[in-house]
C-alpha positions as CSV (number, residue, x, y, z in Angstrom):
1,M,0.0,0.0,0.0
2,S,1.2,3.5,-0.7
3,D,1.3,6.3,1.9
4,E,-1.7,8.0,0.2
5,E,-3.9,4.9,0.8
6,N,-2.9,4.7,4.5
7,T,-3.9,8.3,5.2
8,L,-7.2,8.2,3.3
9,Q,-10.1,8.8,5.7
10,Y,-13.5,7.4,5.1
11,D,-16.0,10.2,4.6
12,R,-19.4,9.4,6.1
13,G,-21.1,12.4,4.4
14,S,-21.5,14.1,7.8
15,A,-21.5,17.5,5.9
16,L,-25.2,16.8,5.2
17,S,-26.0,16.5,8.9
18,I,-27.9,19.2,10.7
19,F,-26.2,18.2,14.0
20,G,-22.7,19.1,15.1
21,S,-21.8,15.7,16.4
22,D,-22.5,12.1,15.4
23,R,-23.5,11.3,19.0
24,K,-26.2,13.9,19.1
25,E,-27.5,12.8,15.7
26,D,-27.7,9.2,16.9
27,F,-29.4,10.2,20.1
28,M,-32.0,12.3,18.3
29,A,-32.6,9.4,15.8
30,L,-33.3,7.1,18.8
31,V,-35.7,9.6,20.4
32,F,-37.6,10.0,17.1
33,A,-37.8,6.3,16.7
34,L,-39.2,5.9,20.2
35,I,-41.8,8.6,19.6
36,I,-42.9,6.9,16.4
37,A,-43.0,3.5,18.1
38,F,-45.1,4.9,21.0
39,A,-47.5,6.6,18.7
40,V,-48.0,3.4,16.7
41,Y,-48.5,1.5,20.0
42,V,-51.1,4.0,21.3
43,S,-53.0,4.2,18.0
44,Y,-53.6,0.4,17.8
């Protein structure tokens, strides 16, 4: 492997994120999923 391949970082596309950190983004996704699951549970 060349030096260029060793220093190449994988880009997750986090520039598209509205959150500053991945941890906050993951937490908000969990909160929204729980809200949706609760709404489905209550409606049936």
